[in-house]
VMD Tcl script that builds the backbone (N, CA, C; Angstrom):
set m [mol new atoms 168]
animate dup $m
set s [atomselect $m all]
$s set {name element resname resid chain x y z} {
  {N N MET 1 A 9.057 1.225 -4.797}
  {CA C MET 1 A 9.182 0.346 -4.588}
  {C C MET 1 A 7.893 -0.580 -3.816}
  {N N GLU 2 A 7.185 -1.200 -4.110}
  {CA C GLU 2 A 6.532 -1.944 -2.960}
  {C C GLU 2 A 7.096 -3.340 -3.036}
  {N N LEU 3 A 6.244 -4.166 -1.787}
  {CA C LEU 3 A 6.431 -5.623 -1.541}
  {C C LEU 3 A 5.164 -6.007 -0.935}
  {N N PHE 4 A 4.571 -6.963 -1.109}
  {CA C PHE 4 A 3.463 -7.337 -0.794}
  {C C PHE 4 A 3.338 -8.791 -0.364}
  {N N VAL 5 A 3.192 -9.046 1.349}
  {CA C VAL 5 A 3.630 -10.683 1.556}
  {C C VAL 5 A 1.918 -11.218 1.523}
  {N N ASP 6 A 1.683 -12.153 1.244}
  {CA C ASP 6 A 0.553 -12.662 1.658}
  {C C ASP 6 A 0.665 -14.003 2.015}
  {N N ASP 7 A 0.493 -14.315 3.341}
  {CA C ASP 7 A 1.151 -15.445 4.095}
  {C C ASP 7 A -0.033 -15.739 5.119}
  {N N PRO 8 A -1.355 -16.202 4.975}
  {CA C PRO 8 A -2.457 -16.337 5.693}
  {C C PRO 8 A -1.787 -17.155 6.881}
  {N N ILE 9 A -0.752 -18.541 6.746}
  {CA C ILE 9 A -0.310 -19.096 7.804}
  {C C ILE 9 A 0.014 -18.069 8.995}
  {N N ASN 10 A 0.841 -16.954 8.755}
  {CA C ASN 10 A 1.394 -16.520 9.692}
  {C C ASN 10 A 0.804 -15.194 9.801}
  {N N TYR 11 A 0.100 -14.477 9.044}
  {CA C TYR 11 A -0.399 -13.094 8.981}
  {C C TYR 11 A -2.062 -13.381 8.687}
  {N N THR 12 A -2.712 -12.027 9.403}
  {CA C THR 12 A -4.126 -11.980 9.251}
  {C C THR 12 A -4.771 -11.325 7.941}
  {N N GLU 13 A -3.579 -10.387 7.725}
  {CA C GLU 13 A -3.849 -9.652 6.368}
  {C C GLU 13 A -2.249 -9.691 5.794}
  {N N THR 14 A -2.766 -9.316 4.318}
  {CA C THR 14 A -1.244 -9.074 3.632}
  {C C THR 14 A -0.823 -8.081 4.230}
  {N N VAL 15 A 0.594 -8.126 4.007}
  {CA C VAL 15 A 1.600 -7.036 4.775}
  {C C VAL 15 A 2.086 -6.073 3.528}
  {N N LYS 16 A 1.733 -4.937 3.434}
  {CA C LYS 16 A 2.793 -4.380 2.725}
  {C C LYS 16 A 3.621 -3.321 2.941}
  {N N LEU 17 A 4.968 -3.734 2.376}
  {CA C LEU 17 A 5.725 -2.640 2.502}
  {C C LEU 17 A 6.476 -1.817 1.594}
  {N N GLY 18 A 7.168 -0.549 1.850}
  {CA C GLY 18 A 7.302 0.159 0.393}
  {C C GLY 18 A 8.312 1.171 1.025}
  {N N ARG 19 A 8.753 1.479 -0.170}
  {CA C ARG 19 A 10.232 2.698 0.004}
  {C C ARG 19 A 10.268 3.276 -1.214}
  {N N ASP 20 A 11.001 4.504 -0.889}
  {CA C ASP 20 A 10.988 5.034 -2.231}
  {C C ASP 20 A 12.515 5.399 -2.399}
  {N N TRP 21 A 12.970 5.455 -3.605}
  {CA C TRP 21 A 14.337 5.772 -3.570}
  {C C TRP 21 A 14.401 7.200 -4.222}
  {N N VAL 22 A 15.594 7.945 -3.720}
  {CA C VAL 22 A 15.691 9.210 -4.119}
  {C C VAL 22 A 17.176 8.843 -4.858}
  {N N TRP 23 A 17.191 9.762 -6.171}
  {CA C TRP 23 A 18.354 9.991 -6.866}
  {C C TRP 23 A 19.533 10.246 -6.433}
  {N N ALA 24 A 20.573 9.781 -6.147}
  {CA C ALA 24 A 21.920 10.441 -5.640}
  {C C ALA 24 A 22.872 10.051 -6.389}
  {N N PRO 25 A 23.246 11.460 -7.163}
  {CA C PRO 25 A 24.530 10.663 -8.165}
  {C C PRO 25 A 25.885 10.739 -7.800}
  {N N ASP 26 A 25.696 11.295 -6.498}
  {CA C ASP 26 A 27.468 11.571 -5.863}
  {C C ASP 26 A 27.293 9.946 -4.811}
  {N N ASP 27 A 26.204 9.298 -4.727}
  {CA C ASP 27 A 26.403 8.098 -3.691}
  {C C ASP 27 A 27.302 7.075 -4.270}
  {N N GLU 28 A 27.617 6.222 -3.300}
  {CA C GLU 28 A 28.731 4.982 -3.735}
  {C C GLU 28 A 27.834 3.993 -3.384}
  {N N VAL 29 A 27.526 3.071 -4.583}
  {CA C VAL 29 A 27.130 1.429 -3.992}
  {C C VAL 29 A 28.247 1.014 -3.824}
  {N N ARG 30 A 27.971 -0.011 -2.324}
  {CA C ARG 30 A 29.174 -0.727 -2.059}
  {C C ARG 30 A 28.747 -1.972 -1.684}
  {N N PRO 31 A 29.708 -3.030 -1.944}
  {CA C PRO 31 A 29.353 -4.379 -2.166}
  {C C PRO 31 A 28.488 -4.838 -0.542}
  {N N TRP 32 A 27.540 -5.862 -0.750}
  {CA C TRP 32 A 26.930 -6.364 0.821}
  {C C TRP 32 A 27.317 -7.839 0.927}
  {N N GLU 33 A 27.986 -8.307 2.005}
  {CA C GLU 33 A 28.197 -9.509 2.128}
  {C C GLU 33 A 26.955 -10.183 2.891}
  {N N CYS 34 A 26.420 -11.041 2.065}
  {CA C CYS 34 A 25.369 -12.087 2.612}
  {C C CYS 34 A 25.657 -12.978 3.201}
  {N N ILE 35 A 25.243 -13.337 4.081}
  {CA C ILE 35 A 25.248 -14.831 4.957}
  {C C ILE 35 A 24.178 -15.679 4.507}
  {N N SER 36 A 24.207 -16.977 4.588}
  {CA C SER 36 A 23.071 -18.041 4.537}
  {C C SER 36 A 22.837 -18.473 5.880}
  {N N LEU 37 A 21.724 -18.543 6.367}
  {CA C LEU 37 A 21.071 -18.810 7.948}
  {C C LEU 37 A 20.793 -20.223 7.467}
  {N N GLY 38 A 20.791 -20.621 6.434}
  {CA C GLY 38 A 20.319 -22.137 5.692}
  {C C GLY 38 A 18.613 -22.297 5.466}
  {N N THR 39 A 18.306 -23.390 5.270}
  {CA C THR 39 A 16.982 -23.611 4.605}
  {C C THR 39 A 16.067 -23.409 5.909}
  {N N ARG 40 A 15.108 -23.482 5.559}
  {CA C ARG 40 A 13.874 -23.137 6.858}
  {C C ARG 40 A 13.763 -23.924 7.335}
  {N N GLY 41 A 13.742 -25.310 7.370}
  {CA C GLY 41 A 13.871 -26.364 7.920}
  {C C GLY 41 A 15.235 -26.796 8.715}
  {N N SER 42 A 15.781 -25.996 8.829}
  {CA C SER 42 A 17.376 -26.675 9.363}
  {C C SER 42 A 18.022 -25.578 10.625}
  {N N GLU 43 A 18.491 -25.578 11.054}
  {CA C GLU 43 A 19.414 -24.711 12.100}
  {C C GLU 43 A 19.992 -23.948 11.745}
  {N N PRO 44 A 19.569 -22.609 12.032}
  {CA C PRO 44 A 20.539 -21.366 11.500}
  {C C PRO 44 A 22.036 -21.329 12.190}
  {N N ASP 45 A 22.944 -20.958 11.656}
  {CA C ASP 45 A 24.309 -20.936 11.947}
  {C C ASP 45 A 24.633 -19.590 12.566}
  {N N ILE 46 A 24.100 -19.703 14.057}
  {CA C ILE 46 A 24.300 -18.695 14.716}
  {C C ILE 46 A 25.528 -18.103 15.165}
  {N N ASP 47 A 26.281 -18.891 14.878}
  {CA C ASP 47 A 27.763 -18.339 15.325}
  {C C ASP 47 A 28.175 -17.512 13.983}
  {N N GLU 48 A 27.831 -17.715 12.855}
  {CA C GLU 48 A 27.942 -17.303 11.635}
  {C C GLU 48 A 27.558 -15.599 11.995}
  {N N LEU 49 A 26.294 -16.099 12.165}
  {CA C LEU 49 A 25.178 -14.552 12.597}
  {C C LEU 49 A 25.810 -13.599 13.207}
  {N N ALA 50 A 26.502 -13.955 14.792}
  {CA C ALA 50 A 27.154 -13.247 15.630}
  {C C ALA 50 A 28.338 -12.920 14.884}
  {N N ARG 51 A 29.130 -13.580 14.047}
  {CA C ARG 51 A 30.253 -12.999 13.478}
  {C C ARG 51 A 29.982 -11.515 12.598}
  {N N MET 52 A 28.991 -12.113 12.152}
  {CA C MET 52 A 28.602 -10.769 10.897}
  {C C MET 52 A 27.922 -9.349 11.644}
  {N N LEU 53 A 27.115 -9.666 12.792}
  {CA C LEU 53 A 27.022 -8.539 13.735}
  {C C LEU 53 A 27.985 -7.845 14.395}
  {N N GLU 54 A 28.696 -8.577 14.863}
  {CA C GLU 54 A 30.278 -8.162 15.489}
  {C C GLU 54 A 31.066 -7.279 14.249}
  {N N ALA 55 A 30.913 -7.536 12.805}
  {CA C ALA 55 A 31.642 -6.839 12.140}
  {C C ALA 55 A 31.059 -5.586 12.012}
  {N N LEU 56 A 29.908 -5.683 11.977}
  {CA C LEU 56 A 28.843 -4.372 11.936}
  {C C LEU 56 A 29.535 -3.216 12.661}
}
mol reanalyze $m
mol bondsrecalc $m
mol representation Tube
mol addrep $m
């Protein structure tokens, strides 16, 4: 999998991220509880982020 981020406001060149996935038939896919930190212009819910990190 490859991800390209082209954001000339924040980066001087395109950022490329990649990952290889390896087949592991005995691995278990677990649910991931996502949280919303709000929209770009709003203040993030820092308390919710702290609770999420403590749960790890």
